[in-house]
C-alpha positions as CSV (number, residue, x, y, z in Angstrom):
1,M,-103.0,26.0,99.2
2,K,-102.1,22.9,97.9
3,T,-103.0,20.4,100.3
4,L,-106.0,19.8,102.7
5,D,-103.4,20.2,105.5
6,D,-102.4,23.7,103.9
7,W,-106.0,24.8,103.8
8,L,-106.7,23.7,107.5
9,R,-103.6,25.5,108.9
10,W,-104.7,28.4,107.1
11,Q,-108.1,28.3,108.8
12,E,-106.9,28.2,112.1
13,Y,-104.7,30.9,111.8
14,Q,-106.6,33.1,109.7
15,F,-109.0,33.7,111.9
16,L,-108.6,34.1,115.7
17,L,-111.9,33.0,116.7
18,S,-112.8,29.1,116.5
19,I,-116.1,29.8,118.0
20,K,-118.1,32.6,116.8
21,L,-121.8,31.7,116.6
22,G,-124.2,33.4,114.7
23,L,-125.8,32.7,111.0
24,E,-125.1,36.0,109.1
25,R,-121.9,35.5,107.9
26,I,-122.5,31.5,106.3
27,R,-125.8,32.4,105.2
28,T,-124.3,35.2,102.6
29,V,-121.5,33.1,101.6
30,A,-124.0,30.0,101.4
31,E,-126.1,32.5,99.1
32,R,-123.3,33.2,96.6
33,M,-122.6,29.3,96.4
34,D,-126.3,28.3,95.5
35,L,-126.5,26.3,98.8
36,L,-129.1,27.5,101.0
37,Q,-131.7,25.3,99.9
38,L,-130.6,21.6,99.8
39,P,-131.9,19.6,97.4
40,V,-132.5,16.6,99.6
41,P,-134.3,15.9,102.9
42,V,-132.0,16.4,105.8
43,I,-132.0,15.2,109.1
44,M,-130.8,17.3,112.1
45,V,-129.0,15.7,115.0
46,G,-128.4,18.3,118.0
47,G,-128.2,17.4,121.9
48,T,-125.6,17.0,124.2
49,N,-124.3,13.2,124.5
50,G,-125.4,10.8,122.0
51,K,-125.1,13.0,118.8
52,G,-122.2,10.8,117.1
53,S,-123.9,7.4,117.8
54,T,-127.3,8.5,116.6
55,C,-125.6,9.8,113.4
56,A,-124.2,6.9,113.2
57,M,-127.3,4.2,113.7
58,L,-128.8,6.4,110.7
59,T,-126.1,6.6,108.2
60,R,-125.9,2.8,108.6
61,I,-129.9,2.0,108.5
62,L,-129.7,4.0,105.1
63,T,-127.1,3.2,103.3
64,L,-128.0,-0.4,103.7
65,Q,-131.8,0.6,102.2
66,G,-129.5,1.8,99.0
67,Y,-129.5,5.2,99.4
68,R,-126.7,7.8,98.9
69,V,-126.3,9.3,102.4
70,G,-124.2,12.2,103.3
71,T,-123.1,12.2,107.0
72,Y,-121.5,15.6,108.6
73,T,-120.2,15.2,112.1
74,S,-117.7,17.0,114.4
75,P,-114.9,17.0,115.8
76,H,-112.7,14.1,114.1
77,L,-110.6,11.6,115.5
78,M,-108.0,10.7,113.4
79,R,-108.1,13.0,109.9
80,Y,-110.5,15.6,109.3
81,N,-112.2,13.8,106.3
82,E,-113.9,11.8,108.5
83,R,-116.2,14.7,109.0
84,I,-117.6,14.8,105.8
85,A,-118.6,11.4,104.7
86,I,-120.5,9.7,101.6
87,N,-121.8,6.3,102.6
88,A,-119.9,6.3,105.7
89,E,-116.6,6.7,103.7
90,P,-114.7,10.2,104.5
91,A,-114.2,12.6,101.8
92,S,-111.2,12.6,99.5
93,D,-108.7,15.3,100.4
94,A,-109.1,16.7,96.8
95,M,-112.5,17.0,97.1
96,I,-112.6,19.0,100.0
97,C,-109.8,20.9,98.8
98,E,-112.2,21.7,95.8
99,A,-115.2,22.5,98.4
100,F,-112.8,25.1,100.2
101,T,-111.5,26.5,97.2
102,A,-114.9,27.3,95.9
103,I,-115.8,28.8,99.5
104,D,-113.0,30.8,99.5
105,K,-113.7,32.3,96.4
106,A,-117.5,33.1,97.0
107,R,-116.5,34.5,100.5
108,D,-114.7,37.5,99.3
109,G,-113.6,38.7,102.2
110,I,-116.3,37.7,105.1
111,D,-114.4,35.9,108.0
112,L,-115.5,32.6,108.6
113,T,-114.5,30.6,111.3
114,Y,-113.0,26.8,111.4
115,F,-116.2,25.3,111.7
116,E,-118.3,27.3,109.2
117,F,-115.7,26.5,106.6
118,G,-116.1,22.7,107.5
119,T,-119.8,23.0,107.5
120,L,-120.4,24.9,104.2
121,A,-117.5,22.1,102.5
122,A,-119.8,19.5,103.6
123,A,-123.0,21.0,102.0
124,W,-121.2,21.3,99.0
125,C,-119.3,18.1,98.8
126,F,-123.1,16.6,99.1
127,V,-124.1,18.4,96.8
128,Q,-121.4,17.7,94.0
129,A,-122.0,13.7,95.4
130,K,-125.2,13.9,94.6
131,V,-126.8,11.8,97.7
132,D,-130.1,11.3,98.5
133,V,-130.1,12.4,102.0
134,M,-127.9,14.5,105.0
135,V,-127.5,13.5,107.7
136,L,-126.3,17.0,110.0
137,E,-124.8,17.0,113.7
138,V,-125.0,20.3,115.4
139,G,-121.6,21.5,116.4
140,L,-122.7,23.7,119.5
141,G,-126.1,24.8,120.9
142,G,-128.4,24.8,118.0
143,R,-130.0,28.0,117.7
144,L,-126.7,29.4,116.0
145,D,-125.0,26.7,115.4
146,A,-124.1,26.9,111.2
147,C,-125.9,23.9,111.0
148,N,-129.2,25.9,111.6
149,L,-128.7,27.6,108.7
150,W,-130.9,24.8,106.7
151,D,-134.1,23.7,107.7
152,A,-134.4,20.2,108.9
153,D,-137.3,18.0,108.0
154,V,-136.9,16.2,110.7
155,A,-134.9,16.7,113.7
156,I,-133.1,14.7,116.7
157,I,-132.8,16.1,119.8
158,T,-130.8,13.4,121.8
159,S,-130.4,14.5,125.2
160,I,-129.6,18.0,127.6
161,G,-126.9,18.0,130.1
162,I,-124.7,20.8,131.1
163,D,-121.5,21.4,128.8
164,H,-120.6,24.6,127.1
165,E,-121.9,26.8,129.6
166,D,-119.8,29.9,128.2
167,W,-122.1,29.6,125.3
168,L,-125.4,28.0,125.9
169,G,-125.9,29.1,129.5
170,S,-125.4,27.2,132.9
171,T,-128.9,25.5,133.4
172,R,-130.9,22.5,131.4
173,K,-133.6,24.7,130.8
174,A,-131.4,27.7,129.0
175,I,-129.4,24.8,127.0
176,G,-132.5,23.4,125.9
177,R,-133.5,26.4,124.5
178,E,-130.7,26.9,122.6
179,K,-131.0,23.0,121.5
180,A,-134.5,23.4,120.8
181,G,-133.8,26.1,117.9
182,I,-133.0,23.2,115.4
183,M,-136.7,22.6,115.6
184,R,-139.0,24.1,112.6
185,A,-142.7,25.2,112.2
186,G,-145.2,21.8,111.1
187,K,-142.1,19.7,111.0
188,P,-141.2,16.9,113.8
189,V,-138.7,16.8,116.3
190,I,-137.6,13.8,118.2
191,S,-136.7,14.2,122.0
192,G,-134.8,11.5,123.5
193,D,-134.4,12.9,127.1
194,P,-136.7,10.9,129.2
195,Q,-136.2,13.7,131.4
196,P,-136.1,17.1,129.5
197,P,-136.3,20.8,130.7
198,A,-139.4,22.1,130.3
199,T,-137.9,24.7,127.8
200,I,-138.0,21.4,125.0
201,A,-142.0,21.3,125.2
202,S,-142.6,25.2,125.3
203,E,-140.1,25.8,122.3
204,A,-141.9,23.2,120.2
205,A,-145.0,24.8,121.0
206,R,-144.1,28.4,120.5
207,I,-142.1,27.2,116.8
208,G,-145.1,24.9,115.6
209,A,-143.2,22.0,115.3
210,R,-144.4,18.3,116.1
211,L,-142.8,17.0,119.3
212,L,-142.6,13.5,119.9
213,Q,-141.1,12.7,123.5
214,Y,-139.5,9.9,124.9
215,G,-141.6,7.9,127.5
216,Q,-144.7,9.2,126.3
217,D,-145.1,9.3,122.6
218,F,-142.1,6.4,122.0
219,N,-140.2,4.1,123.7
220,A,-137.9,1.9,123.0
221,E,-140.1,-1.4,123.6
222,G,-139.3,-3.4,120.6
223,V,-136.5,-1.8,119.1
224,P,-133.9,-3.8,118.4
225,T,-130.8,-3.6,120.5
226,P,-127.6,-1.6,119.0
227,A,-124.2,-2.9,118.7
228,L,-123.0,0.1,120.5
229,L,-122.0,-0.3,124.2
230,G,-124.1,1.5,126.7
231,D,-127.7,1.7,128.4
232,V,-128.3,5.0,126.9
233,Q,-127.8,3.3,123.0
234,Q,-131.3,1.8,123.3
235,Q,-132.7,5.1,123.6
236,N,-130.7,6.6,120.8
237,A,-131.6,3.6,118.6
238,A,-135.3,4.2,119.5
239,C,-135.0,8.1,118.2
240,V,-133.6,7.0,115.0
241,V,-136.6,4.7,114.3
242,T,-138.7,7.0,115.0
243,A,-136.9,9.9,113.4
244,L,-137.1,7.2,110.2
245,Q,-140.6,6.4,110.7
246,Q,-141.5,10.5,110.4
247,L,-140.1,10.5,106.9
248,H,-141.3,7.2,105.6
249,E,-143.3,8.8,103.0
250,I,-139.8,10.3,101.4
251,L,-137.4,7.8,102.2
252,P,-138.7,4.5,103.1
253,V,-136.8,2.2,105.2
254,S,-138.5,-1.2,106.1
255,P,-138.3,-2.6,109.5
256,A,-135.7,-5.4,108.8
257,V,-133.0,-2.9,107.2
258,M,-133.8,-1.1,110.3
259,A,-133.2,-3.8,112.7
260,E,-130.0,-4.9,110.4
261,G,-128.6,-1.3,110.6
262,L,-128.9,-1.8,114.4
263,R,-127.6,-4.9,114.5
264,T,-124.2,-3.9,112.8
265,V,-123.6,-0.2,113.2
266,S,-120.0,0.4,114.5
267,L,-118.5,3.8,115.8
268,T,-115.2,4.9,116.7
269,G,-114.8,6.5,120.4
270,R,-117.7,6.0,121.8
271,M,-117.3,2.9,124.8
272,Q,-115.2,1.0,121.8
273,R,-113.5,-1.9,122.7
274,V,-110.0,-2.1,121.1
275,H,-108.2,-4.9,123.0
276,E,-108.6,-7.9,124.9
277,E,-107.3,-9.4,128.1
278,P,-106.9,-6.8,129.3
279,E,-109.9,-5.3,127.9
280,V,-109.6,-1.5,126.7
281,L,-112.3,0.8,126.4
282,L,-112.0,4.1,124.6
283,D,-114.8,7.0,125.0
284,V,-115.4,10.3,124.9
285,A,-116.9,11.2,127.9
286,H,-116.0,14.5,128.7
287,N,-118.6,16.0,130.6
288,P,-120.9,14.2,133.3
289,H,-123.4,13.5,131.6
290,A,-121.1,11.5,129.6
291,A,-119.0,10.0,132.1
292,K,-122.4,9.1,133.9
293,E,-123.2,6.3,131.3
294,L,-119.9,5.3,131.2
295,A,-119.5,4.8,134.9
296,L,-122.9,2.9,134.9
297,W,-122.0,0.6,132.1
298,L,-118.6,0.0,134.1
299,K,-120.4,-0.9,136.9
300,K,-122.9,-3.3,135.4
301,N,-120.1,-5.3,133.3
302,P,-117.3,-5.6,136.1
303,V,-114.0,-7.2,135.7
304,E,-112.2,-9.7,138.3
305,G,-109.1,-7.3,138.8
306,K,-108.4,-3.7,138.6
307,T,-109.6,-0.8,136.6
308,F,-106.9,1.8,135.2
309,A,-108.2,5.0,134.0
310,I,-105.8,7.1,130.9
311,F,-107.0,10.5,131.4
312,S,-106.9,13.8,130.1
313,I,-109.6,16.5,129.3
314,L,-109.6,20.5,128.8
315,A,-109.8,23.1,131.3
316,D,-113.0,24.4,130.3
317,K,-114.7,21.6,131.3
318,D,-116.3,20.4,134.2
319,I,-113.4,18.1,135.4
320,A,-114.2,17.9,139.4
321,G,-118.3,16.8,137.7
322,V,-116.7,14.0,135.9
323,L,-114.1,13.0,138.1
324,E,-116.6,12.9,140.8
325,I,-118.9,10.5,138.7
326,M,-116.2,7.9,137.7
327,A,-113.9,7.6,140.8
328,T,-116.0,4.9,142.2
329,Q,-115.2,2.9,138.9
330,V,-111.2,3.3,139.2
331,N,-108.6,2.2,141.0
332,E,-105.6,3.4,139.4
333,W,-105.0,7.1,137.6
334,H,-102.8,7.7,134.4
335,L,-103.1,10.7,133.4
336,V,-101.3,12.6,130.4
337,P,-101.4,16.5,130.0
338,L,-102.2,17.5,126.3
339,S,-100.7,20.6,124.8
340,G,-102.7,23.5,123.3
341,S,-104.2,26.5,125.3
342,R,-107.4,24.7,126.4
343,A,-105.8,21.7,127.5
344,A,-105.7,20.9,131.4
345,S,-102.1,21.4,133.2
346,R,-100.5,18.3,134.9
347,E,-101.1,20.1,138.4
348,L,-104.7,21.1,137.5
349,L,-105.5,17.1,136.8
350,V,-103.6,15.8,139.8
351,D,-105.2,18.0,142.4
352,K,-108.8,17.3,140.6
353,V,-108.0,13.6,140.8
354,Q,-107.0,14.1,144.5
355,A,-110.3,15.9,145.3
356,S,-112.7,13.3,144.0
357,D,-110.5,10.5,145.6
358,A,-107.7,11.5,148.9
359,Q,-106.7,7.6,148.4
360,A,-106.1,7.4,144.5
361,T,-103.0,6.2,143.0
362,I,-101.8,8.8,140.3
363,H,-99.5,8.7,137.8
364,V,-98.3,11.0,135.2
365,Y,-97.0,10.9,131.5
366,S,-95.9,13.0,128.9
367,D,-97.4,11.0,126.0
368,F,-100.0,8.4,125.3
369,Q,-97.6,5.8,124.2
370,S,-95.4,5.9,127.9
371,A,-99.0,5.9,129.7
372,W,-99.9,2.5,127.5
373,N,-96.2,0.8,128.0
374,S,-96.3,1.4,132.1
375,I,-100.0,0.0,132.4
376,H,-99.4,-2.8,129.6
377,L,-96.4,-4.0,132.0
378,M,-98.9,-4.3,135.1
379,A,-101.7,-5.1,133.8
380,E,-103.4,-8.8,134.3
381,K,-105.4,-10.5,131.6
382,Q,-108.8,-10.0,133.9
383,D,-107.9,-6.2,134.5
384,R,-109.6,-3.2,132.4
385,V,-108.2,-0.1,130.8
386,V,-110.4,2.9,130.6
387,A,-108.9,5.6,128.0
388,F,-111.6,8.7,128.1
389,G,-111.9,12.2,128.6
390,S,-111.0,14.5,125.7
391,F,-111.3,13.4,122.1
392,L,-107.5,13.7,122.1
393,V,-107.2,10.8,124.5
394,V,-109.4,8.3,122.1
395,S,-107.4,9.7,119.1
396,G,-104.2,9.3,121.0
397,M,-104.6,5.7,122.0
398,L,-106.4,4.7,118.8
399,E,-102.6,5.8,117.0
400,I,-101.0,3.1,119.6
401,L,-103.7,0.4,119.6
402,V,-105.6,1.0,116.2
403,P,-102.9,2.1,113.7
């Protein structure tokens, strides 16, 4: 493999299972690479929604304080390099390729998933770059996720909602137990869900972690309002401030820097305003929990005109649940079926929208450019366009509106 694209194509086709939970494979390879023990503090961020926002706040604050910060997130929107960032700047193709080469040599025949390759690459890049702290976003669940190979100095569990049922369970109680797997004995865990399932507290007690629960041990009172849109961001900011307070002895951060970091944080694709007159918002709301936050913000911040939705989603998501919540905030639906085996088909999207809103006005397009061209011709200055659902919706609209 000569280029990053070569490596990524090879990883996608070499191993058929894109998701294969468990830590045995990655632990063996990490040990061979001398990556089992990371040399700097680790902040682990899990939860159903809010992980990306929380990582962005942590990264902004710590970078402003003068620390060198390695941040690992997923998925990416435009370029794979976004997943592995140093001081919020994506790692270079050359560095990631060097990491993949080292991983491929060390694995010696052990099958690794696409995500396991990326997780090891992030750790390798951060060690090579001599970062002062690592912020790691859990990809799926917690207990068996590749990131859970490492012990967190502080863990944050942002929220518990229903998603990835095939892997994590179909109840908040079961999902909470999986998310709680990132807790460590004697270490603080920050729980940001205002109404957490009982398994968060019971698992913390069983593991011996020091649980700090939103609404009981801390709240958002006095926390500076973050720049990110959405009421839930104040809750996420409170988790970030509390987590950094727990690390004060090893990673001191001044209150002034915390405030400045929250006021100036940005994050692509999370209730992101990319156009005015008409207003265009992009949001990766692909489950009911996230859709509820988006719908709440739209309701509290109405426009004088109509709301057009550009929407698509993967077939294995709770499409009906998302649409039921969003239907009351949308006047017209503009659907763009995605490609790939997991994508919801044209017929499925139309059926689900009609089931959620019998009077819905529906348009279907072959691509996002066609959808935008159509809406741009009919939308007035006082209207609003909300592009939401799959990450692929956001990336598709970003290519058009923020080249």
